[in-house]
Structure formats: C-alpha cells, structure tokens
C-alpha positions in Angstrom: -91.0 23.0 -32.8 -93.5 25.4 -34.5 -95.2 28.2 -32.7 -98.7 28.6 -34.2 -100.3 32.0 -33.6 -103.7 30.3 -32.8 -102.3 28.1 -30.0 -103.9 28.6 -26.6 -101.2 29.1 -23.9 -102.0 27.6 -20.5 -102.4 30.1 -17.6 -98.8 29.4 -16.6 -97.7 30.7 -20.0 -96.6 27.2 -21.0 -97.6 26.2 -24.5 -98.6 22.5 -24.7 -96.6 20.8 -27.5 -95.9 17.4 -29.0 -93.0 15.9 -31.0 -92.3 12.6 -32.9 -88.9 11.0 -32.8 -89.0 9.2 -36.1 -86.8 6.2 -36.8 -85.9 4.2 -39.9 -83.7 1.1 -40.3 -80.9 1.0 -42.8 -78.2 -1.6 -43.6 -75.8 0.6 -41.6 -78.1 0.6 -38.6 -80.9 2.6 -37.0 -81.3 6.3 -38.1 -83.3 9.1 -36.5 -84.8 12.1 -38.3 -83.6 15.6 -37.3 -84.8 18.9 -38.7 -82.8 22.1 -38.8 -84.9 25.0 -37.6 -84.9 28.2 -39.6 -82.9 31.0 -38.2 -85.0 33.4 -36.2 -84.2 36.2 -33.8 -84.8 35.7 -30.1 -85.6 32.0 -30.6 -83.6 29.6 -28.3 -84.0 26.8 -30.9 -83.0 28.9 -33.9 -80.8 26.9 -36.3 -80.9 23.9 -33.9 -81.5 20.3 -35.1 -84.7 19.1 -33.4 -87.3 16.4 -33.8 -90.5 17.2 -35.8 -93.2 18.8 -33.6 -95.0 21.9 -32.4 -97.7 23.3 -30.2 -101.2 22.0 -29.8 -103.9 23.6 -31.9 -107.5 24.1 -30.7 -108.6 22.3 -33.8 -106.6 19.2 -32.9 -109.4 18.0 -30.6 -111.6 17.7 -33.7 -109.0 15.2 -35.0 -110.1 12.7 -32.5 -112.8 11.4 -34.9 -110.2 10.6 -37.5 -108.1 8.5 -35.1 -108.0 4.7 -35.3 -106.8 2.3 -32.6 -106.5 4.8 -29.7 -109.2 6.9 -27.9 -108.8 9.9 -25.6 -109.4 7.8 -22.4 -106.5 5.5 -23.1 -104.3 8.3 -24.5 -104.9 10.4 -21.4 -104.0 7.5 -19.1 -100.7 7.0 -20.9 -99.9 10.7 -20.6 -101.2 10.8 -17.0 -103.8 13.5 -17.8 -107.4 13.7 -16.8 -108.5 14.3 -20.4 -107.2 15.6 -23.7 -104.3 13.1 -24.1 -105.3 12.3 -27.6 -104.8 16.0 -28.5 -101.0 15.5 -28.1 -101.0 12.5 -30.4 -103.0 14.4 -33.0 -100.8 17.5 -32.7 -97.6 15.4 -33.1 -98.9 13.8 -36.2 -100.2 17.0 -37.7 -97.0 18.9 -37.0 -94.9 16.1 -38.4 -97.0 16.2 -41.6 -96.8 19.9 -41.9 -93.0 20.0 -41.5 -91.9 16.8 -43.2 -94.8 15.5 -45.3 -94.7 12.3 -43.3 -98.2 11.2 -42.3 -98.9 8.5 -39.7 -102.2 7.4 -41.2 -104.0 4.7 -43.3 -106.9 4.8 -45.6 -110.3 3.9 -44.2 -109.8 0.3 -45.0 -106.6 0.1 -42.8 -104.1 -0.1 -45.7 -101.2 2.3 -46.3 -102.0 5.6 -48.1 -101.3 5.2 -51.8 -98.7 7.7 -53.2 -101.0 9.8 -55.4 -103.3 10.4 -52.4 -100.4 11.3 -50.2 -99.0 13.7 -52.8 -102.4 15.4 -53.0 -102.6 15.7 -49.3 -99.1 17.2 -49.2 -100.3 20.0 -51.5 -102.5 21.1 -48.6 -99.7 21.4 -46.0 -99.4 25.2 -46.3 -103.2 25.6 -45.8 -103.0 23.3 -42.8 -100.1 25.3 -41.3 -102.0 28.6 -41.8 -105.1 27.2 -40.2 -107.3 27.5 -43.4 -108.1 23.8 -42.9 -107.7 21.5 -39.9 -106.4 18.0 -39.7 -109.8 16.4 -39.3 -111.3 17.9 -42.5 -108.1 17.1 -44.4 -108.3 13.5 -43.4 -112.0 13.2 -44.0 -111.8 14.7 -47.4 -109.2 12.1 -48.5 -110.8 9.1 -46.6 -107.8 8.8 -44.3 -107.6 7.7 -40.6 -104.8 8.9 -38.3 -102.8 6.1 -36.6 -101.9 7.3 -33.1 -101.3 3.7 -32.0 -98.0 3.8 -33.9 -96.8 6.5 -31.6 -95.2 5.4 -28.3 -94.9 7.9 -25.5 -91.3 8.2 -24.3 -90.5 11.5 -22.6 -92.0 14.7 -21.1 -90.0 18.0 -21.1 -90.8 21.5 -19.9 -88.8 24.5 -21.0 -86.8 26.1 -18.1 -88.0 29.2 -16.4 -86.5 32.4 -17.7 -87.0 31.9 -21.4 -89.5 34.0 -23.3 -91.2 31.0 -25.0 -91.8 28.0 -22.8 -93.2 24.6 -23.9 -94.6 21.6 -22.1 -93.8 18.9 -24.6 -94.6 15.2 -24.9 -92.3 13.1 -27.1 -93.3 10.1 -29.0 -91.3 7.4 -30.8 -92.4 6.0 -34.1 -91.2 4.2 -37.2 -91.2 6.0 -40.5 -94.3 4.7 -42.4 -93.4 2.3 -45.3 -93.1 4.0 -48.6 -92.9 7.5 -47.3 -90.1 10.0 -47.5 -89.3 13.4 -46.1 -90.0 16.7 -47.8 -89.4 19.7 -45.4 -91.8 22.6 -45.6 -89.0 25.3 -45.9 -91.1 27.5 -43.7 -90.0 26.7 -40.2 -87.6 23.9 -41.2 -84.6 24.7 -43.3 -83.3 21.2 -43.9 -83.4 17.6 -42.6 -80.9 14.8 -42.0 -81.1 11.2 -41.1 -78.4 10.3 -38.6 -77.2 7.5 -36.4 -77.7 8.6 -32.8 -74.0 8.1 -32.1 -73.1 10.4 -35.0 -75.5 13.1 -33.9 -74.2 13.0 -30.3 -70.6 13.2 -31.6 -71.5 16.4 -33.4 -73.9 17.7 -30.8 -72.4 21.2 -30.5 -72.3 21.7 -34.2 -75.9 20.6 -34.5 -76.9 22.7 -31.6 -78.7 19.8 -30.0 -81.0 21.0 -27.1 -81.2 19.0 -23.9 -84.3 17.0 -24.8 -82.8 16.1 -28.2 -79.5 15.1 -26.6 -81.0 13.0 -23.9 -83.4 11.1 -26.2 -80.5 10.4 -28.6 -78.4 9.1 -25.7 -81.3 6.8 -24.8 -81.6 5.6 -28.5 -77.9 5.0 -28.7 -78.3 2.1 -26.3 -80.3 0.1 -28.9 -78.8 -1.7 -31.9 -82.0 -1.6 -33.9 -85.2 0.4 -34.3 -87.3 -2.6 -33.3 -85.4 -2.9 -30.0 -85.9 0.8 -29.4 -89.6 0.6 -30.1 -90.0 -2.5 -27.8 -88.3 -0.5 -25.0 -90.6 2.4 -25.6 -93.6 0.1 -25.4 -92.3 -1.2 -22.1 -91.9 2.2 -20.4 -94.2 2.7 -17.5 -94.3 6.1 -15.7 -92.7 9.0 -17.7 -91.2 11.6 -15.4 -91.6 15.3 -16.1 -88.2 17.0 -16.7 -87.8 20.7 -16.4 -84.2 21.8 -16.7 -82.7 24.8 -14.9 -80.9 27.7 -16.7 -77.4 28.3 -15.5 -74.2 30.1 -16.8 -70.9 28.6 -17.9 -68.5 28.1 -20.8 -71.4 27.7 -23.2 -73.2 30.8 -21.9 -76.7 30.5 -20.6 -77.7 26.8 -21.0 -80.3 24.4 -19.6 -79.0 21.9 -17.0 -80.9 18.6 -16.6 -81.4 16.5 -13.4 -78.8 14.0 -14.4 -76.0 16.6 -14.9 -73.4 17.3 -12.2 -74.5 20.8 -11.3 -78.2 20.0 -10.9 -78.4 19.4 -7.2 -76.2 22.3 -6.3 -78.4 24.6 -8.5 -81.3 23.8 -6.3 -79.3 25.4 -3.4 -77.7 28.3 -5.2 -80.6 29.3 -7.4 -83.8 28.0 -5.7 -86.1 30.4 -7.5 -84.7 29.2 -10.9 -83.6 32.7 -11.9 -80.7 31.4 -14.0 -78.1 32.9 -11.7 -76.2 29.7 -10.9 -73.3 28.1 -12.7 -72.9 24.7 -14.3 -69.1 25.1 -14.3 -66.7 25.0 -11.3 -64.3 27.9 -11.8 -61.1 28.0 -9.7 -60.9 31.0 -7.5 -64.6 31.8 -7.8 -66.5 31.7 -4.4 -69.9 30.1 -4.4 -72.3 30.5 -1.5 -73.9 27.1 -1.3 -76.1 27.8 1.7 -76.1 30.3 4.5 -72.7 30.2 6.2 -71.2 27.6 3.7 -69.0 28.8 0.8 -66.9 26.8 -1.7 -63.7 27.9 -3.4 -61.9 25.5 -5.8 -58.2 25.4 -6.2 -56.5 25.9 -9.6 -55.4 22.3 -9.8 -57.7 20.5 -12.3 -56.7 17.2 -13.7 -57.5 13.5 -14.1 -57.2 12.8 -10.4 -58.7 16.1 -9.1 -61.5 16.8 -11.6 -62.2 20.5 -11.8 -59.9 21.1 -8.8 -59.8 20.5 -5.0 -62.7 22.1 -3.2 -62.0 24.3 -0.2 -65.0 25.1 2.0 -65.5 28.0 4.4 -68.1 27.6 7.1 -69.0 30.3 9.6 -70.7 33.7 10.1 -72.4 34.4 13.4 -72.1 37.5 15.6 -68.3 37.6 15.2 -68.4 36.8 11.5 -65.6 34.2 12.1 -64.9 31.3 9.8 -63.5 27.8 9.6 -61.8 26.4 6.5 -62.1 22.7 5.4 -59.3 21.4 3.1 -57.1 24.4 2.2 -55.8 22.4 -0.7 -52.3 22.3 -2.2 -49.5 24.6 -1.1 -50.4 27.2 -3.7 -49.9 30.8 -2.6 -52.4 32.1 -5.1 -55.1 29.7 -3.8 -54.3 30.7 -0.2 -54.7 34.3 -1.1 -58.0 33.5 -2.9 -59.2 31.9 0.3 -58.3 35.0 2.4 -60.1 37.2 -0.1 -63.2 35.0 -0.2 -63.5 34.7 3.6 -66.2 37.2 4.8 -64.4 37.4 8.2 -61.5 36.1 10.2 -60.4 32.5 9.7 -60.0 30.9 13.1 -60.0 27.1 12.4 -58.6 24.9 9.7 -59.9 21.3 9.2 -58.2 18.7 7.0 -60.0 15.6 5.7 -56.8 13.7 4.9 -53.2 14.3 4.0 -53.1 13.7 0.2 -51.1 16.4 -1.4 -54.0 18.2 -3.0 -55.9 18.6 0.3 -53.6 19.4 3.3 -50.4 21.2 2.3 -52.1 24.6 2.1 -52.9 24.4 5.8 -49.5 25.5 7.0 -49.4 28.6 4.8 -53.0 29.5 5.8 -52.2 29.0 9.4 -49.1 31.2 9.1 -51.3 34.0 7.6 -54.2 33.7 10.1 -53.0 32.0 13.2 -55.9 29.6 12.9 -56.0 26.3 14.8 -55.5 23.2 12.7 -57.5 20.0 13.1 -57.2 16.6 11.6 -55.2 13.4 11.6 -51.5 12.9 10.8 -50.6 10.6 7.9 -50.4 6.9 8.7 -48.1 6.1 5.7 -45.5 8.1 3.8 -46.3 7.2 0.2 -48.2 10.0 -1.6 -48.9 11.8 1.7 -48.2 15.2 3.1 -46.2 14.0 6.1 -45.5 17.5 7.2 -49.1 18.1 8.3 -49.2 18.1 12.1 -52.6 19.2 13.5 -52.8 21.4 16.6 -55.7 19.2 17.6 -55.7 15.6 16.6 -59.2 14.3 16.0 -60.7 10.9 16.5 -64.0 9.4 15.3 -66.9 11.1 16.9 -65.1 14.2 18.1 -67.2 17.3 18.0 -65.7 20.8 17.5 -67.6 24.0 18.1 -67.2 26.3 15.1 -66.8 30.1 15.3 -70.5 30.7 14.5 -71.6 28.2 17.3 -72.5 25.3 15.0 -71.0 21.9 15.7 -68.7 20.0 13.3 -68.4 16.3 14.0 -65.4 14.2 12.8 -66.3 11.0 11.1 -63.4 8.6 10.6 -63.8 7.1 7.2 -60.7 5.2 6.3 -60.3 3.2 3.1 -59.2 5.8 0.5 -56.7 7.0 3.1 -56.2 5.5 6.5 -56.4 9.0 8.2 -59.5 10.1 6.2 -62.1 12.1 8.1 -65.5 13.4 6.8 -67.0 16.3 8.7 -70.7 16.4 9.6 -72.3 19.8 10.0 -75.6 20.3 12.0 -76.1 16.6 13.0 -74.7 15.5 9.6 -77.3 17.2 7.6 -74.4 18.3 5.4 -71.3 16.2 5.3 -68.0 17.4 3.8 -66.7 14.1 2.3 -63.2 14.9 1.1 -62.2 12.1 -1.2 -64.4 9.5 0.5 -67.3 10.3 -1.9 -66.5 12.3 -5.0 -68.8 13.6 -7.6 -68.6 12.2 -11.1 -66.0 9.5 -10.4 -64.9 6.8 -8.0 -61.9 7.2 -5.8 -58.6 5.4 -6.1 -57.9 2.8 -3.3 -54.1 2.6 -3.2 -52.6 0.1 -0.7 -51.1 0.1 1.8 -52.7 3.4 2.9 -55.9 2.4 1.0 -57.8 -0.7 1.9 -60.9 -1.9 0.0 -62.8 -3.7 2.7 -62.3 -0.8 5.1 -63.5 1.6 2.4 -66.7 -0.3 1.8 -67.3 -0.4 5.6 -66.8 3.4 5.8 -69.3 3.9 3.0 -71.8 1.9 5.0 -71.0 4.0 8.0 -71.6 7.2 6.2 -74.8 6.0 4.7 -76.1 5.1 8.2 -75.8 8.7 9.3 -78.5 9.6 6.7 -77.1 12.9 5.6 -79.2 15.2 3.3 -76.3 16.7 1.3 -72.7 15.7 0.5 -70.1 18.4 -0.2 -67.2 16.5 -1.9 -63.6 17.3 -2.2 -64.0 17.4 -6.0 -67.1 18.4 -7.9 -70.5 19.9 -7.1 -72.6 19.4 -4.0 -74.6 16.2 -4.2 -78.2 15.3 -3.1 -79.7 11.8 -2.5 -76.7 10.5 -0.5 -78.2 7.1 0.2 -78.7 6.4 -3.4 -75.3 7.7 -4.4 -73.5 5.7 -1.7 -75.4 2.5 -2.7 -74.3 3.0 -6.3 -70.7 3.3 -5.2 -70.9 0.1 -3.2 -72.6 -1.7 -6.1 -69.9 -0.4 -8.5 -67.1 -1.7 -6.2 -68.7 -5.1 -5.8 -69.3 -5.4 -9.6 -65.6 -4.6 -10.1 -64.7 -7.3 -7.6 -66.9 -9.8 -9.5 -65.1 -8.9 -12.7 -61.8 -9.4 -10.9 -62.8 -12.9 -10.0 -64.0 -13.6 -13.5 -60.6 -12.4 -14.9 -58.7 -14.7 -12.5 -60.9 -17.6 -13.7 -60.3 -16.7 -17.4 -56.6 -15.9 -17.5 -55.1 -16.6 -14.1 -52.6 -17.0 -12.7 -51.7 -13.6 -13.9 -50.0 -10.4 -12.8 -51.9 -7.2 -12.0 -50.6 -5.7 -15.3 -52.1 -8.6 -17.2 -55.4 -8.5 -15.3 -56.0 -4.8 -15.7 -57.2 -4.8 -19.3 -59.7 -7.5 -18.5 -61.0 -6.0 -15.3 -61.0 -2.4 -16.6 -62.1 -3.0 -20.2 -64.6 -0.2 -19.8 -61.8 2.3 -18.8 -59.6 4.1 -21.3 -56.1 2.5 -21.5 -54.5 5.8 -20.5 -56.0 5.3 -17.0 -55.0 1.7 -16.5 -51.8 2.6 -14.6 -53.9 4.4 -12.0 -56.5 1.6 -12.1 -53.8 -1.0 -11.2 -53.7 0.6 -7.7 -57.3 -0.1 -7.1 -57.1 -3.5 -8.7 -54.4 -4.4 -6.1 -56.8 -3.3 -3.4 -59.5 -5.6 -4.9 -57.2 -8.5 -5.1 -56.0 -8.0 -1.5 -59.6 -8.0 -0.3 -60.3 -11.2 -2.2 -57.2 -12.7 -0.6 -58.6 -11.6 2.8 -61.8 -13.3 1.9 -60.1 -16.5 0.9 -61.0 -16.2 -2.7 -57.6 -15.3 -4.2 -53.9 -15.8 -3.6 -50.7 -14.4 -4.9 -47.5 -16.4 -5.7 -43.9 -15.3 -5.1 -43.7 -14.4 -8.8 -46.5 -11.8 -8.2 -49.1 -13.7 -10.2 -52.6 -13.9 -8.7 -54.9 -16.9 -8.9 -58.4 -17.6 -7.9 -59.0 -19.9 -4.9 -61.9 -22.2 -5.3 -63.3 -23.3 -2.0 -65.1 -26.6 -1.7 -68.1 -26.8 0.6 -67.9 -29.4 3.3 -70.2 -32.4 2.7 
C-alpha cells in the first residue's frame, strides 16, 4: 500500500485507502496477485506480500469523469458513504496501475485497450506516481475510460490503534483484464507472485501476510474458481468495518482480528486499545480479566486441555480475600503459582467437576491455605478424581457468599460430567463454565459419566440465564454467549445427523467402523477420542428410538413407520 506525500489524512489521522484483490484463472486453478513491499524502516508492511493498493489522492476525484458504468451516487451507496465513494474505486485502479501496470479500463468505444496504447500509458507511471500528471488527464490523453464496474467491494479494514501509520482501506475483487500482464514499478514494490490462496496461506509467515491479506485469502480459498469468487462478491450485502487490536505474544506485537480467540478478552484487558494485552495464554502468567477476577493457567497444555487448565481467582473487598475456581492438576509448581498470584488470602476453593485436570490441586491448595472446598463428588470412577471430597457439597441453585461480598451461584450442568457445575458471578453476568463450554473446541462426552441428551439440555439451561461473559476452563474469555451456545447445539445436532447417515450407509457397524464416516472432518489421530463422543451420540439415538445395538456391538438405524 503506497503512502503518497500529497494524500490528505482525515482528522482522525487515518489515511483513506483502496486495494484490488486481482484474480486470474489457470488450468491449475484460481490464482491471486500478491506484491512484495520494498523494505523500509518503521513500516509495518515492509517486506510483506500484499494486494496492490494505496492511499486516496486529492486528484482521484477528477477521475470521476473518466469512469464508465458506475457513478459516485451508486459507489457511495455500496461503500455506505454519504459521498465520495467513487474516489476509492478510482484510487484502487490508479494504484494498481502505478504498481503493476494493470489498468482496469477500456477505450472510449468500450473495447479492451490495445497493447501499443497500454505500453505508452505504462511509460507515464512514474509521472503518475510523482503527481506530475493525474489519472484523469492520463486517461483523457489516451482516449481511455476507467472501468470501476469490474471492481466488487468485498472488505473494509482499519489499521489498529498504536501504529504510526494508519489506513482506512476498502478492498475490491476483480479479474485480471484479458491480455494484460504484471510489470511491478520497482519503487514501492520489489516483486510480484501469482499464488493459489491455499499455497499463500500455507506459507503465510514466510510471506509476512498481514491480517487483511490472510483473511481475504481464507475467504477466497473457499471457492474453486475465480468466477465463483466473483459471484460471491457480487452477492455480498453489508460489509462490516474491521479494526484489529494490537496485542503481544509469540510473534511479538501483532494485530488480532474479531474472529480470533483472544479478541473478546482483549476488550476487557485492554479496553483503550493500547496494545498491552496478550493473544497467547502463558502458563503461570496472571491476567486480570476485570476488577476482582484474575486468571492463571496451569502448565498442562495438550490436545485435550488446549493451552492449559484455567484457574480463576475471584475476590478483593475490604479484607482483600479471594476464592479460587478450579485449582487444576496436582502440580506443586502450579499451586505455588496460584499462591503467588493471589493478591490476598485464599479462603474458598470451588471445583467445577472432578476430571483430573481440574480438581486434584484442591487438596494441596487447601493444605497450604486452610480454605473451604466446594463442589460435587464424582458420580463415576472412570477418569475421575475420586479423592475429591468437598467440605461443602453444592447442589443446583446454591448461592455462596464470596470473601469480597459478591455472590457465586452453582449451576448444575451435567452432560460432560455428571457432577459438572458452572458458577455464575453477579447474577450470572459472568459464568465460569469449566468444561461445559470451552473456547476453540467442543468437549468430549464420554459415557457413562457423560450423556449427550443431558449435555444438550444443560446447554439450553445455561443459555436461558443470558450471561454476558463466559470464562471457560480452557481458552480465553468469550463474549456473545447465546450465539456461541447456539453454535455448539447446532454442531452436536449436525454430528447426530451424520451419525444417522452413516448408519444408513454402512450399518450395521461398530463404533470403530462408523467413526471415519461420522468424523471425516477430524484428523485420524483424534478418532480414538472421537469414538467416546460417538458412543454418546449413538446412545442418545437409541434413547430416541432411532438406533439400536446388537450383542456383537454393531449399531444399526431403526426406521420408524408412521401409523396410518
């Protein structure tokens, strides 16, 4: 994205910009044009592969008279602007021509520009870049009309706060004009490459793909051909404005987008967007999520635990006393980390359920603090911490006064585990969900302790409480609970439907034979774990009268005949 010295920054210091995502079709499939930016000091996009584009120029408005097929009124409607929408189209076409020599235009008769004329126009690219001529005079002198109708508006991105150069950029999708090829300017662009979206994403780190580039490539990767991508672009309605937040982590300071795991939590930990939050969960590092609520993750990352088991500390008040939710595994180092992170005395310990990554640490923490333990004992022995015996056994709806005076309500949510409790703080504004709702993945339902129909009912029960925030046992804090819970339920029902389809296709069959059919979208390395949840689905179908199991452990579909 070029940075023209004559651009007029908006009062907010944002520079209005436009970019074209250019496609071409090859026998091997759809390809997208990416340009490698020249290396520059203190430039966030230095050496990154980006789409052609740059800032709007004051002279772009004069380019309106050279446009065919789209006026400013319609362009502004598409970009949801009161006026000046066509400026973005003109800027996108001008910048693309300056950087690549590709011009979205026709001659005045509406036919493609002939090669000699395009070569002559390309000779003026440096003058256009330097501002010695403008796009309108260039087109008029060669009897050329710009073709903004070929550009389809697909995305709107704003640079995060905290960077020295910030852009408000509209992205357009277009097909490479017939007969044209790319010649980079060697001024702001060092090289160009045509790539399949999947290839570019596979090498995203090497290509230094910035968030807008990554996200648009991910979107394009869902289409088999350029024609399908263009048809989808034409069908887009409202385009949302996306402004990432800067945060810190393994990649250093990096933009986080709204669809990434850390996004919602960053709105709590860094509400002023100062770039002080983290997009990684680091074991042993305390994170103050909101006043009186702190998270500390155990050093037990893995396939089943994600970045690790979350331990929460809730408290404060006049006595600066605290409660701990889920002390995690029996790991002396983690218990010591909890003690160091606690701003005051620990007086209460709450356990969501007795899986071995959540409750065993309670005994060691109690021994060091004398705190009172709350929760439910295990209902089954398999995979459970059967040694956990709470000082106070909780039931659904029980309310406990915390050391700081706030109330914590026990919400019995069986399904993942028969003794699973969520805890609602402050009338369930914030709910600590344990493994009932996890971030980034679905939970395993492992009979007999796990039960699918009960799990679905517990999800509905949690949704009915209308919480504002969910603090899971694994992963970041989550917003929009109703939407997330609805997705979980839809996912489970879709998996149930696939189970029925598999029974119809290959049944009678064992769970081992059904798993690759039902979980075709899951890596084979995880199929052994998936078999547990598949058993739960099959048992639910049997309860519903839709499946049955034979003595040889083969499952079949039961077809019910409606009464006449």
